[in-house]
PDB file of N, CA, C, O and CB in Angstrom:
ATOM      1  N   MET A   1       1.591 -21.535  10.344  1.00  0.00           N
ATOM      2  CA  MET A   1       2.624 -22.406   9.722  1.00  0.00           C
ATOM      3  C   MET A   1       2.171 -23.821   9.469  1.00  0.00           C
ATOM      4  O   MET A   1       1.565 -24.407  10.367  1.00  0.00           O
ATOM      5  CB  MET A   1       3.841 -22.452  10.588  1.00  0.00           C
ATOM      6  N   GLN A   2       2.419 -24.429   8.301  1.00  0.00           N
ATOM      7  CA  GLN A   2       1.972 -25.675   8.024  1.00  0.00           C
ATOM      8  C   GLN A   2       2.823 -26.898   8.557  1.00  0.00           C
ATOM      9  O   GLN A   2       4.024 -26.755   8.791  1.00  0.00           O
ATOM     10  CB  GLN A   2       1.843 -25.722   6.642  1.00  0.00           C
ATOM     11  N   LYS A   3       2.204 -28.048   8.735  1.00  0.00           N
ATOM     12  CA  LYS A   3       3.012 -29.121   9.379  1.00  0.00           C
ATOM     13  C   LYS A   3       3.647 -29.862   8.190  1.00  0.00           C
ATOM     14  O   LYS A   3       3.128 -29.949   7.077  1.00  0.00           O
ATOM     15  CB  LYS A   3       2.107 -30.128  10.340  1.00  0.00           C
ATOM     16  N   ALA A   4       4.835 -30.388   8.557  1.00  0.00           N
ATOM     17  CA  ALA A   4       5.690 -31.052   7.414  1.00  0.00           C
ATOM     18  C   ALA A   4       5.070 -32.316   7.189  1.00  0.00           C
ATOM     19  O   ALA A   4       4.713 -33.039   8.119  1.00  0.00           O
ATOM     20  CB  ALA A   4       7.266 -31.271   7.756  1.00  0.00           C
ATOM     21  N   THR A   5       4.905 -32.656   5.771  1.00  0.00           N
ATOM     22  CA  THR A   5       4.462 -33.977   5.365  1.00  0.00           C
ATOM     23  C   THR A   5       5.684 -34.471   4.520  1.00  0.00           C
ATOM     24  O   THR A   5       6.497 -35.270   4.985  1.00  0.00           O
ATOM     25  CB  THR A   5       3.016 -33.953   4.523  1.00  0.00           C
ATOM     26  N   CYS A   6       5.770 -33.968   3.290  1.00  0.00           N
ATOM     27  CA  CYS A   6       6.830 -34.252   2.448  1.00  0.00           C
ATOM     28  C   CYS A   6       7.647 -33.010   2.340  1.00  0.00           C
ATOM     29  O   CYS A   6       7.226 -32.066   1.671  1.00  0.00           O
ATOM     30  CB  CYS A   6       6.363 -34.751   1.125  1.00  0.00           C
ATOM     31  N   LEU A   7       8.820 -32.955   2.976  1.00  0.00           N
ATOM     32  CA  LEU A   7       9.675 -31.757   3.234  1.00  0.00           C
ATOM     33  C   LEU A   7       9.973 -31.152   1.778  1.00  0.00           C
ATOM     34  O   LEU A   7      10.006 -29.922   1.747  1.00  0.00           O
ATOM     35  CB  LEU A   7      11.105 -32.174   4.074  1.00  0.00           C
ATOM     36  N   TYR A   8      10.164 -31.731   0.736  1.00  0.00           N
ATOM     37  CA  TYR A   8      10.491 -31.079  -0.367  1.00  0.00           C
ATOM     38  C   TYR A   8       9.264 -30.503  -1.339  1.00  0.00           C
ATOM     39  O   TYR A   8       9.388 -29.882  -2.395  1.00  0.00           O
ATOM     40  CB  TYR A   8      11.338 -31.994  -1.044  1.00  0.00           C
ATOM     41  N   ASP A   9       8.083 -30.887  -0.678  1.00  0.00           N
ATOM     42  CA  ASP A   9       6.760 -30.216  -1.212  1.00  0.00           C
ATOM     43  C   ASP A   9       6.724 -28.777  -0.663  1.00  0.00           C
ATOM     44  O   ASP A   9       6.169 -27.873  -1.288  1.00  0.00           O
ATOM     45  CB  ASP A   9       5.364 -31.049  -0.717  1.00  0.00           C
ATOM     46  N   LEU A  10       7.344 -28.585   0.548  1.00  0.00           N
ATOM     47  CA  LEU A  10       7.096 -27.360   1.220  1.00  0.00           C
ATOM     48  C   LEU A  10       7.808 -26.194   0.528  1.00  0.00           C
ATOM     49  O   LEU A  10       8.980 -26.330   0.177  1.00  0.00           O
ATOM     50  CB  LEU A  10       7.520 -27.474   2.651  1.00  0.00           C
ATOM     51  N   GLY A  11       7.072 -24.935   0.300  1.00  0.00           N
ATOM     52  CA  GLY A  11       7.974 -23.973  -0.451  1.00  0.00           C
ATOM     53  C   GLY A  11       8.835 -23.189   0.478  1.00  0.00           C
ATOM     54  O   GLY A  11       8.588 -23.066   1.678  1.00  0.00           O
ATOM     55  N   ILE A  12       9.896 -22.645  -0.156  1.00  0.00           N
ATOM     56  CA  ILE A  12      10.797 -21.903   0.716  1.00  0.00           C
ATOM     57  C   ILE A  12      10.968 -20.245   0.219  1.00  0.00           C
ATOM     58  O   ILE A  12      11.839 -19.464   0.604  1.00  0.00           O
ATOM     59  CB  ILE A  12      12.274 -22.725   0.683  1.00  0.00           C
ATOM     60  N   ASP A  13       9.937 -19.996  -0.683  1.00  0.00           N
ATOM     61  CA  ASP A  13       9.894 -18.699  -1.056  1.00  0.00           C
ATOM     62  C   ASP A  13       9.527 -17.786  -0.019  1.00  0.00           C
ATOM     63  O   ASP A  13       8.435 -18.026   0.496  1.00  0.00           O
ATOM     64  CB  ASP A  13       9.086 -18.562  -2.084  1.00  0.00           C
ATOM     65  N   GLY A  14      10.177 -16.769   0.435  1.00  0.00           N
ATOM     66  CA  GLY A  14       9.971 -15.981   1.593  1.00  0.00           C
ATOM     67  C   GLY A  14      10.582 -16.406   3.035  1.00  0.00           C
ATOM     68  O   GLY A  14      10.480 -15.749   4.072  1.00  0.00           O
ATOM     69  N   ALA A  15      11.198 -17.575   2.879  1.00  0.00           N
ATOM     70  CA  ALA A  15      11.845 -18.182   4.221  1.00  0.00           C
ATOM     71  C   ALA A  15      12.849 -17.096   4.611  1.00  0.00           C
ATOM     72  O   ALA A  15      13.465 -16.383   3.818  1.00  0.00           O
ATOM     73  CB  ALA A  15      12.655 -19.751   4.008  1.00  0.00           C
ATOM     74  N   GLN A  16      12.926 -17.074   5.931  1.00  0.00           N
ATOM     75  CA  GLN A  16      14.004 -16.162   6.476  1.00  0.00           C
ATOM     76  C   GLN A  16      15.172 -16.896   6.936  1.00  0.00           C
ATOM     77  O   GLN A  16      15.194 -17.355   8.078  1.00  0.00           O
ATOM     78  CB  GLN A  16      13.508 -15.331   7.619  1.00  0.00           C
ATOM     79  N   PHE A  17      16.193 -17.046   6.091  1.00  0.00           N
ATOM     80  CA  PHE A  17      17.424 -17.741   6.380  1.00  0.00           C
ATOM     81  C   PHE A  17      18.357 -16.980   7.229  1.00  0.00           C
ATOM     82  O   PHE A  17      18.510 -15.772   7.048  1.00  0.00           O
ATOM     83  CB  PHE A  17      18.090 -18.096   5.162  1.00  0.00           C
ATOM     84  N   VAL A  18      19.014 -17.655   8.183  1.00  0.00           N
ATOM     85  CA  VAL A  18      19.907 -17.102   9.242  1.00  0.00           C
ATOM     86  C   VAL A  18      21.245 -17.817   9.021  1.00  0.00           C
ATOM     87  O   VAL A  18      21.278 -19.045   8.933  1.00  0.00           O
ATOM     88  CB  VAL A  18      19.320 -17.342  10.766  1.00  0.00           C
ATOM     89  N   LYS A  19      22.334 -17.072   8.931  1.00  0.00           N
ATOM     90  CA  LYS A  19      23.511 -17.584   8.860  1.00  0.00           C
ATOM     91  C   LYS A  19      24.271 -17.848  10.074  1.00  0.00           C
ATOM     92  O   LYS A  19      24.144 -17.088  11.034  1.00  0.00           O
ATOM     93  CB  LYS A  19      24.142 -16.868   8.118  1.00  0.00           C
ATOM     94  N   ALA A  20      25.120 -18.947  10.126  1.00  0.00           N
ATOM     95  CA  ALA A  20      25.981 -19.314  11.204  1.00  0.00           C
ATOM     96  C   ALA A  20      27.352 -19.779  10.549  1.00  0.00           C
ATOM     97  O   ALA A  20      27.371 -20.502   9.553  1.00  0.00           O
ATOM     98  CB  ALA A  20      25.296 -20.463  12.110  1.00  0.00           C
ATOM     99  N   CYS A  21      28.457 -19.329  11.156  1.00  0.00           N
ATOM    100  CA  CYS A  21      29.657 -19.696  10.573  1.00  0.00           C
ATOM    101  C   CYS A  21      30.566 -20.368  11.644  1.00  0.00           C
ATOM    102  O   CYS A  21      30.683 -19.958  12.799  1.00  0.00           O
ATOM    103  CB  CYS A  21      30.306 -18.484   9.937  1.00  0.00           C
ATOM    104  N   GLY A  22      31.138 -21.355  11.162  1.00  0.00           N
ATOM    105  CA  GLY A  22      31.893 -22.357  12.153  1.00  0.00           C
ATOM    106  C   GLY A  22      33.239 -21.926  12.270  1.00  0.00           C
ATOM    107  O   GLY A  22      33.908 -22.496  13.131  1.00  0.00           O
ATOM    108  N   GLY A  23      33.794 -21.020  11.572  1.00  0.00           N
ATOM    109  CA  GLY A  23      35.297 -20.534  11.851  1.00  0.00           C
ATOM    110  C   GLY A  23      36.018 -21.297  10.943  1.00  0.00           C
ATOM    111  O   GLY A  23      37.219 -21.038  11.008  1.00  0.00           O
ATOM    112  N   ASN A  24      35.687 -22.274   9.990  1.00  0.00           N
ATOM    113  CA  ASN A  24      36.566 -22.812   9.143  1.00  0.00           C
ATOM    114  C   ASN A  24      36.779 -21.922   8.002  1.00  0.00           C
ATOM    115  O   ASN A  24      35.786 -21.576   7.361  1.00  0.00           O
ATOM    116  CB  ASN A  24      36.154 -24.079   8.755  1.00  0.00           C
ATOM    117  N   THR A  25      38.018 -21.476   7.640  1.00  0.00           N
ATOM    118  CA  THR A  25      38.373 -20.716   6.597  1.00  0.00           C
ATOM    119  C   THR A  25      38.958 -21.209   5.551  1.00  0.00           C
ATOM    120  O   THR A  25      39.831 -22.061   5.718  1.00  0.00           O
ATOM    121  CB  THR A  25      39.021 -19.879   6.930  1.00  0.00           C
ATOM    122  N   HIS A  26      38.622 -20.803   4.320  1.00  0.00           N
ATOM    123  CA  HIS A  26      39.217 -21.346   2.966  1.00  0.00           C
ATOM    124  C   HIS A  26      39.713 -20.061   2.333  1.00  0.00           C
ATOM    125  O   HIS A  26      39.452 -18.928   2.737  1.00  0.00           O
ATOM    126  CB  HIS A  26      38.073 -22.177   1.936  1.00  0.00           C
ATOM    127  N   PRO A  27      40.513 -20.406   1.216  1.00  0.00           N
ATOM    128  CA  PRO A  27      41.063 -19.165   0.542  1.00  0.00           C
ATOM    129  C   PRO A  27      40.061 -18.263   0.049  1.00  0.00           C
ATOM    130  O   PRO A  27      40.346 -17.073  -0.086  1.00  0.00           O
ATOM    131  CB  PRO A  27      41.919 -19.498  -0.588  1.00  0.00           C
ATOM    132  N   ASP A  28      38.805 -18.741  -0.263  1.00  0.00           N
ATOM    133  CA  ASP A  28      37.614 -17.896  -0.848  1.00  0.00           C
ATOM    134  C   ASP A  28      36.781 -17.481   0.458  1.00  0.00           C
ATOM    135  O   ASP A  28      35.628 -17.086   0.284  1.00  0.00           O
ATOM    136  CB  ASP A  28      36.605 -18.831  -2.008  1.00  0.00           C
ATOM    137  N   GLY A  29      37.226 -17.539   1.562  1.00  0.00           N
ATOM    138  CA  GLY A  29      36.304 -17.066   2.703  1.00  0.00           C
ATOM    139  C   GLY A  29      35.896 -18.002   3.723  1.00  0.00           C
ATOM    140  O   GLY A  29      36.192 -19.196   3.669  1.00  0.00           O
ATOM    141  N   GLU A  30      35.216 -17.478   4.659  1.00  0.00           N
ATOM    142  CA  GLU A  30      34.680 -18.414   5.727  1.00  0.00           C
ATOM    143  C   GLU A  30      33.620 -19.417   5.288  1.00  0.00           C
ATOM    144  O   GLU A  30      32.841 -19.076   4.399  1.00  0.00           O
ATOM    145  CB  GLU A  30      34.085 -17.607   6.836  1.00  0.00           C
ATOM    146  N   SER A  31      33.532 -20.559   5.809  1.00  0.00           N
ATOM    147  CA  SER A  31      32.352 -21.454   5.495  1.00  0.00           C
ATOM    148  C   SER A  31      31.379 -21.313   6.498  1.00  0.00           C
ATOM    149  O   SER A  31      31.625 -21.389   7.701  1.00  0.00           O
ATOM    150  CB  SER A  31      32.706 -22.905   5.379  1.00  0.00           C
ATOM    151  N   CYS A  32      30.033 -21.064   5.899  1.00  0.00           N
ATOM    152  CA  CYS A  32      28.858 -20.931   6.581  1.00  0.00           C
ATOM    153  C   CYS A  32      27.679 -21.656   6.071  1.00  0.00           C
ATOM    154  O   CYS A  32      27.525 -21.978   4.892  1.00  0.00           O
ATOM    155  CB  CYS A  32      28.579 -19.645   6.656  1.00  0.00           C
ATOM    156  N   VAL A  33      26.743 -21.926   7.171  1.00  0.00           N
ATOM    157  CA  VAL A  33      25.554 -22.614   6.587  1.00  0.00           C
ATOM    158  C   VAL A  33      24.435 -21.603   6.973  1.00  0.00           C
ATOM    159  O   VAL A  33      24.575 -20.713   7.812  1.00  0.00           O
ATOM    160  CB  VAL A  33      25.295 -24.200   7.196  1.00  0.00           C
ATOM    161  N   THR A  34      23.273 -21.859   6.236  1.00  0.00           N
ATOM    162  CA  THR A  34      22.168 -21.195   6.487  1.00  0.00           C
ATOM    163  C   THR A  34      21.051 -21.958   6.932  1.00  0.00           C
ATOM    164  O   THR A  34      20.972 -23.112   6.509  1.00  0.00           O
ATOM    165  CB  THR A  34      21.860 -20.530   5.466  1.00  0.00           C
ATOM    166  N   LEU A  35      20.108 -21.501   7.763  1.00  0.00           N
ATOM    167  CA  LEU A  35      18.888 -22.320   8.315  1.00  0.00           C
ATOM    168  C   LEU A  35      17.676 -21.437   8.234  1.00  0.00           C
ATOM    169  O   LEU A  35      17.723 -20.233   8.486  1.00  0.00           O
ATOM    170  CB  LEU A  35      19.097 -22.816   9.879  1.00  0.00           C
ATOM    171  N   ALA A  36      16.633 -22.052   7.887  1.00  0.00           N
ATOM    172  CA  ALA A  36      15.368 -21.421   7.965  1.00  0.00           C
ATOM    173  C   ALA A  36      14.237 -22.356   8.454  1.00  0.00           C
ATOM    174  O   ALA A  36      14.233 -23.489   7.975  1.00  0.00           O
ATOM    175  CB  ALA A  36      15.039 -20.867   6.639  1.00  0.00           C
ATOM    176  N   ARG A  37      13.383 -22.063   9.247  1.00  0.00           N
ATOM    177  CA  ARG A  37      12.229 -22.904   9.536  1.00  0.00           C
ATOM    178  C   ARG A  37      11.108 -22.552   8.349  1.00  0.00           C
ATOM    179  O   ARG A  37      10.701 -21.434   8.032  1.00  0.00           O
ATOM    180  CB  ARG A  37      11.656 -22.584  11.128  1.00  0.00           C
ATOM    181  N   ILE A  38      10.756 -23.769   7.822  1.00  0.00           N
ATOM    182  CA  ILE A  38       9.849 -23.644   6.668  1.00  0.00           C
ATOM    183  C   ILE A  38       8.540 -24.236   6.929  1.00  0.00           C
ATOM    184  O   ILE A  38       7.623 -24.060   6.127  1.00  0.00           O
ATOM    185  CB  ILE A  38      10.420 -24.272   5.463  1.00  0.00           C
ATOM    186  N   ALA A  39       8.387 -24.925   7.992  1.00  0.00           N
ATOM    187  CA  ALA A  39       6.995 -25.381   8.548  1.00  0.00           C
ATOM    188  C   ALA A  39       7.290 -25.867   9.977  1.00  0.00           C
ATOM    189  O   ALA A  39       8.422 -25.935  10.456  1.00  0.00           O
ATOM    190  CB  ALA A  39       6.267 -26.631   7.618  1.00  0.00           C
ATOM    191  N   VAL A  40       6.105 -26.210  10.628  1.00  0.00           N
ATOM    192  CA  VAL A  40       6.302 -26.934  11.969  1.00  0.00           C
ATOM    193  C   VAL A  40       6.961 -28.229  11.734  1.00  0.00           C
ATOM    194  O   VAL A  40       6.530 -29.121  11.003  1.00  0.00           O
ATOM    195  CB  VAL A  40       4.948 -27.187  12.728  1.00  0.00           C
ATOM    196  N   ASP A  41       8.202 -28.247  12.522  1.00  0.00           N
ATOM    197  CA  ASP A  41       9.031 -29.428  12.364  1.00  0.00           C
ATOM    198  C   ASP A  41       9.721 -29.534  11.006  1.00  0.00           C
ATOM    199  O   ASP A  41      10.089 -30.629  10.582  1.00  0.00           O
ATOM    200  CB  ASP A  41       8.204 -30.633  12.584  1.00  0.00           C
ATOM    201  N   ALA A  42       9.884 -28.493  10.379  1.00  0.00           N
ATOM    202  CA  ALA A  42      10.620 -28.567   9.077  1.00  0.00           C
ATOM    203  C   ALA A  42      11.537 -27.422   8.892  1.00  0.00           C
ATOM    204  O   ALA A  42      11.227 -26.261   9.157  1.00  0.00           O
ATOM    205  CB  ALA A  42       9.666 -28.612   7.905  1.00  0.00           C
ATOM    206  N   TRP A  43      12.806 -27.844   8.375  1.00  0.00           N
ATOM    207  CA  TRP A  43      13.908 -26.820   8.235  1.00  0.00           C
ATOM    208  C   TRP A  43      14.459 -26.926   6.866  1.00  0.00           C
ATOM    209  O   TRP A  43      14.329 -27.975   6.234  1.00  0.00           O
ATOM    210  CB  TRP A  43      15.062 -27.014   9.294  1.00  0.00           C
ATOM    211  N   ALA A  44      15.077 -25.881   6.367  1.00  0.00           N
ATOM    212  CA  ALA A  44      15.922 -25.836   5.142  1.00  0.00           C
ATOM    213  C   ALA A  44      17.274 -25.546   5.555  1.00  0.00           C
ATOM    214  O   ALA A  44      17.435 -24.654   6.388  1.00  0.00           O
ATOM    215  CB  ALA A  44      15.452 -24.799   4.115  1.00  0.00           C
ATOM    216  N   LEU A  45      18.283 -26.178   5.089  1.00  0.00           N
ATOM    217  CA  LEU A  45      19.707 -25.895   5.399  1.00  0.00           C
ATOM    218  C   LEU A  45      20.437 -25.694   4.144  1.00  0.00           C
ATOM    219  O   LEU A  45      20.527 -26.561   3.275  1.00  0.00           O
ATOM    220  CB  LEU A  45      20.365 -27.017   6.207  1.00  0.00           C
ATOM    221  N   GLY A  46      20.978 -24.473   4.072  1.00  0.00           N
ATOM    222  CA  GLY A  46      21.725 -24.255   2.868  1.00  0.00           C
ATOM    223  C   GLY A  46      23.214 -23.946   3.063  1.00  0.00           C
ATOM    224  O   GLY A  46      23.713 -24.034   4.185  1.00  0.00           O
ATOM    225  N   ASP A  47      23.865 -23.619   2.089  1.00  0.00           N
ATOM    226  CA  ASP A  47      25.387 -23.241   2.022  1.00  0.00           C
ATOM    227  C   ASP A  47      25.499 -21.819   1.554  1.00  0.00           C
ATOM    228  O   ASP A  47      25.076 -21.464   0.454  1.00  0.00           O
ATOM    229  CB  ASP A  47      26.238 -24.205   1.001  1.00  0.00           C
ATOM    230  N   SER A  48      26.112 -20.964   2.464  1.00  0.00           N
ATOM    231  CA  SER A  48      26.271 -19.746   2.146  1.00  0.00           C
ATOM    232  C   SER A  48      27.300 -19.387   0.761  1.00  0.00           C
ATOM    233  O   SER A  48      27.333 -18.350   0.098  1.00  0.00           O
ATOM    234  CB  SER A  48      26.720 -19.186   3.411  1.00  0.00           C
ATOM    235  N   LYS A  49      27.954 -20.407   0.635  1.00  0.00           N
ATOM    236  CA  LYS A  49      28.941 -20.192  -0.606  1.00  0.00           C
ATOM    237  C   LYS A  49      28.283 -20.649  -1.912  1.00  0.00           C
ATOM    238  O   LYS A  49      28.749 -20.406  -3.025  1.00  0.00           O
ATOM    239  CB  LYS A  49      30.352 -21.050  -0.426  1.00  0.00           C
ATOM    240  N   ARG A  50      27.170 -21.324  -1.678  1.00  0.00           N
ATOM    241  CA  ARG A  50      26.310 -21.747  -2.935  1.00  0.00           C
ATOM    242  C   ARG A  50      24.983 -21.254  -2.737  1.00  0.00           C
ATOM    243  O   ARG A  50      24.114 -22.097  -2.513  1.00  0.00           O
ATOM    244  CB  ARG A  50      26.227 -23.326  -3.182  1.00  0.00           C
ATOM    245  N   PRO A  51      24.646 -19.984  -2.779  1.00  0.00           N
ATOM    246  CA  PRO A  51      23.373 -19.450  -2.634  1.00  0.00           C
ATOM    247  C   PRO A  51      22.347 -19.920  -3.627  1.00  0.00           C
ATOM    248  O   PRO A  51      21.151 -19.887  -3.339  1.00  0.00           O
ATOM    249  CB  PRO A  51      23.475 -18.069  -2.683  1.00  0.00           C
ATOM    250  N   GLY A  52      22.743 -20.320  -4.688  1.00  0.00           N
ATOM    251  CA  GLY A  52      21.829 -20.741  -5.782  1.00  0.00           C
ATOM    252  C   GLY A  52      21.456 -22.215  -5.690  1.00  0.00           C
ATOM    253  O   GLY A  52      20.517 -22.664  -6.346  1.00  0.00           O
ATOM    254  N   ALA A  53      22.182 -22.958  -4.886  1.00  0.00           N
ATOM    255  CA  ALA A  53      21.910 -24.344  -4.691  1.00  0.00           C
ATOM    256  C   ALA A  53      20.702 -24.608  -3.777  1.00  0.00           C
ATOM    257  O   ALA A  53      20.504 -23.966  -2.745  1.00  0.00           O
ATOM    258  CB  ALA A  53      23.118 -24.998  -4.140  1.00  0.00           C
ATOM    259  N   GLU A  54      19.865 -25.646  -4.248  1.00  0.00           N
ATOM    260  CA  GLU A  54      18.726 -25.923  -3.459  1.00  0.00           C
ATOM    261  C   GLU A  54      18.961 -26.355  -1.966  1.00  0.00           C
ATOM    262  O   GLU A  54      19.736 -27.297  -1.802  1.00  0.00           O
ATOM    263  CB  GLU A  54      17.996 -26.945  -4.143  1.00  0.00           C
ATOM    264  N   PRO A  55      18.464 -25.859  -1.004  1.00  0.00           N
ATOM    265  CA  PRO A  55      18.621 -26.084   0.494  1.00  0.00           C
ATOM    266  C   PRO A  55      18.212 -27.551   0.669  1.00  0.00           C
ATOM    267  O   PRO A  55      17.271 -28.051   0.053  1.00  0.00           O
ATOM    268  CB  PRO A  55      17.673 -25.046   1.438  1.00  0.00           C
ATOM    269  N   LEU A  56      18.920 -28.158   1.480  1.00  0.00           N
ATOM    270  CA  LEU A  56      18.488 -29.559   1.909  1.00  0.00           C
ATOM    271  C   LEU A  56      17.348 -29.390   2.951  1.00  0.00           C
ATOM    272  O   LEU A  56      17.300 -28.362   3.625  1.00  0.00           O
ATOM    273  CB  LEU A  56      19.751 -30.423   2.563  1.00  0.00           C
ATOM    274  N   ARG A  57      16.558 -30.240   3.075  1.00  0.00           N
ATOM    275  CA  ARG A  57      15.291 -30.238   4.003  1.00  0.00           C
ATOM    276  C   ARG A  57      15.484 -31.231   5.020  1.00  0.00           C
ATOM    277  O   ARG A  57      15.947 -32.343   4.765  1.00  0.00           O
ATOM    278  CB  ARG A  57      13.928 -30.553   3.248  1.00  0.00           C
ATOM    279  N   PHE A  58      15.058 -30.768   6.436  1.00  0.00           N
ATOM    280  CA  PHE A  58      15.196 -31.751   7.468  1.00  0.00           C
ATOM    281  C   PHE A  58      14.051 -31.630   8.615  1.00  0.00           C
ATOM    282  O   PHE A  58      13.480 -30.549   8.763  1.00  0.00           O
ATOM    283  CB  PHE A  58      16.622 -31.594   8.080  1.00  0.00           C
ATOM    284  N   THR A  59      13.784 -32.536   9.269  1.00  0.00           N
ATOM    285  CA  THR A  59      12.859 -32.348  10.356  1.00  0.00           C
ATOM    286  C   THR A  59      13.798 -32.102  11.550  1.00  0.00           C
ATOM    287  O   THR A  59      15.012 -32.309  11.527  1.00  0.00           O
ATOM    288  CB  THR A  59      11.850 -33.613  10.563  1.00  0.00           C
ATOM    289  N   THR A  60      13.045 -31.603  12.668  1.00  0.00           N
ATOM    290  CA  THR A  60      13.693 -31.184  13.873  1.00  0.00           C
ATOM    291  C   THR A  60      14.513 -32.316  14.491  1.00  0.00           C
ATOM    292  O   THR A  60      15.626 -32.117  14.977  1.00  0.00           O
ATOM    293  CB  THR A  60      12.673 -30.676  14.850  1.00  0.00           C
ATOM    294  N   ALA A  61      13.900 -33.551  14.452  1.00  0.00           N
ATOM    295  CA  ALA A  61      14.473 -34.709  14.962  1.00  0.00           C
ATOM    296  C   ALA A  61      15.918 -35.045  14.104  1.00  0.00           C
ATOM    297  O   ALA A  61      16.929 -35.476  14.658  1.00  0.00           O
ATOM    298  CB  ALA A  61      13.339 -35.901  14.853  1.00  0.00           C
ATOM    299  N   GLU A  62      15.831 -34.815  12.922  1.00  0.00           N
ATOM    300  CA  GLU A  62      17.034 -35.059  11.959  1.00  0.00           C
ATOM    301  C   GLU A  62      18.031 -33.973  12.279  1.00  0.00           C
ATOM    302  O   GLU A  62      19.196 -34.320  12.472  1.00  0.00           O
ATOM    303  CB  GLU A  62      16.614 -35.001  10.335  1.00  0.00           C
ATOM    304  N   LEU A  63      17.701 -32.672  12.359  1.00  0.00           N
ATOM    305  CA  LEU A  63      18.627 -31.829  12.806  1.00  0.00           C
ATOM    306  C   LEU A  63      19.341 -32.221  14.177  1.00  0.00           C
ATOM    307  O   LEU A  63      20.565 -32.239  14.311  1.00  0.00           O
ATOM    308  CB  LEU A  63      17.990 -30.583  12.881  1.00  0.00           C
ATOM    309  N   ASP A  64      18.503 -32.506  15.091  1.00  0.00           N
ATOM    310  CA  ASP A  64      18.945 -32.885  16.454  1.00  0.00           C
ATOM    311  C   ASP A  64      20.005 -34.143  16.243  1.00  0.00           C
ATOM    312  O   ASP A  64      21.108 -34.050  16.782  1.00  0.00           O
ATOM    313  CB  ASP A  64      17.578 -33.317  17.432  1.00  0.00           C
ATOM    314  N   ALA A  65      19.702 -35.224  15.524  1.00  0.00           N
ATOM    315  CA  ALA A  65      20.612 -36.263  15.350  1.00  0.00           C
ATOM    316  C   ALA A  65      21.762 -36.008  14.662  1.00  0.00           C
ATOM    317  O   ALA A  65      22.732 -36.741  14.854  1.00  0.00           O
ATOM    318  CB  ALA A  65      20.065 -37.238  14.792  1.00  0.00           C
ATOM    319  N   ALA A  66      21.834 -34.940  13.763  1.00  0.00           N
ATOM    320  CA  ALA A  66      23.044 -34.455  13.139  1.00  0.00           C
ATOM    321  C   ALA A  66      23.902 -33.492  13.995  1.00  0.00           C
ATOM    322  O   ALA A  66      25.022 -33.134  13.629  1.00  0.00           O
ATOM    323  CB  ALA A  66      22.674 -33.784  11.885  1.00  0.00           C
ATOM    324  N   GLY A  67      23.324 -33.088  15.160  1.00  0.00           N
ATOM    325  CA  GLY A  67      23.938 -32.161  16.104  1.00  0.00           C
ATOM    326  C   GLY A  67      23.766 -30.729  15.779  1.00  0.00           C
ATOM    327  O   GLY A  67      24.563 -29.952  16.304  1.00  0.00           O
ATOM    328  N   ILE A  68      22.843 -30.254  14.990  1.00  0.00           N
ATOM    329  CA  ILE A  68      22.646 -28.958  14.467  1.00  0.00           C
ATOM    330  C   ILE A  68      21.548 -28.403  15.399  1.00  0.00           C
ATOM    331  O   ILE A  68      20.410 -28.873  15.388  1.00  0.00           O
ATOM    332  CB  ILE A  68      22.256 -28.964  12.902  1.00  0.00           C
ATOM    333  N   ASP A  69      21.906 -27.433  16.170  1.00  0.00           N
ATOM    334  CA  ASP A  69      20.969 -26.749  17.017  1.00  0.00           C
ATOM    335  C   ASP A  69      20.294 -25.440  16.553  1.00  0.00           C
ATOM    336  O   ASP A  69      20.968 -24.418  16.684  1.00  0.00           O
ATOM    337  CB  ASP A  69      21.633 -26.481  18.196  1.00  0.00           C
ATOM    338  N   PRO A  70      19.230 -25.345  16.101  1.00  0.00           N
ATOM    339  CA  PRO A  70      18.542 -24.114  15.586  1.00  0.00           C
ATOM    340  C   PRO A  70      18.927 -22.854  16.624  1.00  0.00           C
ATOM    341  O   PRO A  70      18.973 -21.728  16.129  1.00  0.00           O
ATOM    342  CB  PRO A  70      16.820 -24.397  15.514  1.00  0.00           C
ATOM    343  N   ALA A  71      19.152 -22.988  17.787  1.00  0.00           N
ATOM    344  CA  ALA A  71      19.392 -21.989  18.724  1.00  0.00           C
ATOM    345  C   ALA A  71      20.833 -21.342  18.240  1.00  0.00           C
ATOM    346  O   ALA A  71      21.013 -20.139  18.426  1.00  0.00           O
ATOM    347  CB  ALA A  71      19.385 -22.626  20.265  1.00  0.00           C
ATOM    348  N   ARG A  72      21.816 -22.115  17.643  1.00  0.00           N
ATOM    349  CA  ARG A  72      23.141 -21.545  17.102  1.00  0.00           C
ATOM    350  C   ARG A  72      22.786 -20.388  16.189  1.00  0.00           C
ATOM    351  O   ARG A  72      23.444 -19.351  16.116  1.00  0.00           O
ATOM    352  CB  ARG A  72      24.026 -22.664  16.278  1.00  0.00           C
ATOM    353  N   PHE A  73      21.650 -20.665  15.476  1.00  0.00           N
ATOM    354  CA  PHE A  73      21.205 -19.566  14.437  1.00  0.00           C
ATOM    355  C   PHE A  73      20.327 -18.512  15.047  1.00  0.00           C
ATOM    356  O   PHE A  73      19.898 -17.598  14.343  1.00  0.00           O
ATOM    357  CB  PHE A  73      20.398 -20.201  13.230  1.00  0.00           C
ATOM    358  N   GLY A  74      20.042 -18.598  16.327  1.00  0.00           N
ATOM    359  CA  GLY A  74      19.096 -17.636  17.030  1.00  0.00           C
ATOM    360  C   GLY A  74      17.650 -18.122  16.625  1.00  0.00           C
ATOM    361  O   GLY A  74      16.783 -17.262  16.469  1.00  0.00           O
ATOM    362  N   LEU A  75      17.378 -19.314  16.466  1.00  0.00           N
ATOM    363  CA  LEU A  75      16.126 -19.816  16.034  1.00  0.00           C
ATOM    364  C   LEU A  75      15.650 -20.739  17.205  1.00  0.00           C
ATOM    365  O   LEU A  75      16.496 -21.326  17.879  1.00  0.00           O
ATOM    366  CB  LEU A  75      16.247 -20.574  14.621  1.00  0.00           C
ATOM    367  N   SER A  76      14.325 -20.880  17.459  1.00  0.00           N
ATOM    368  CA  SER A  76      13.786 -21.839  18.349  1.00  0.00           C
ATOM    369  C   SER A  76      13.380 -23.132  17.691  1.00  0.00           C
ATOM    370  O   SER A  76      12.883 -23.056  16.567  1.00  0.00           O
ATOM    371  CB  SER A  76      12.660 -21.267  19.033  1.00  0.00           C
ATOM    372  N   ALA A  77      13.537 -24.337  18.273  1.00  0.00           N
ATOM    373  CA  ALA A  77      13.116 -25.507  17.711  1.00  0.00           C
ATOM    374  C   ALA A  77      11.726 -25.675  17.930  1.00  0.00           C
ATOM    375  O   ALA A  77      11.149 -26.673  17.500  1.00  0.00           O
ATOM    376  CB  ALA A  77      13.832 -26.591  18.181  1.00  0.00           C
TER     377      ALA A  77
END
């Protein structure tokens, strides 16, 4: 796995996204986010309701600062 330098230069083709739902429901269904490790210290975070939208990219420290724990998705940091 490569080390993150510029997060948006890292490819996400073939990344294994895992979905976690927070229990918020809307008329069109539950809101969920998806997370995948894309490199050492690099993550892609997506929206399950917008699968065609480009996922946002974060370092592990940024996820931690935002209160997002990869373990919630069954992933290890």
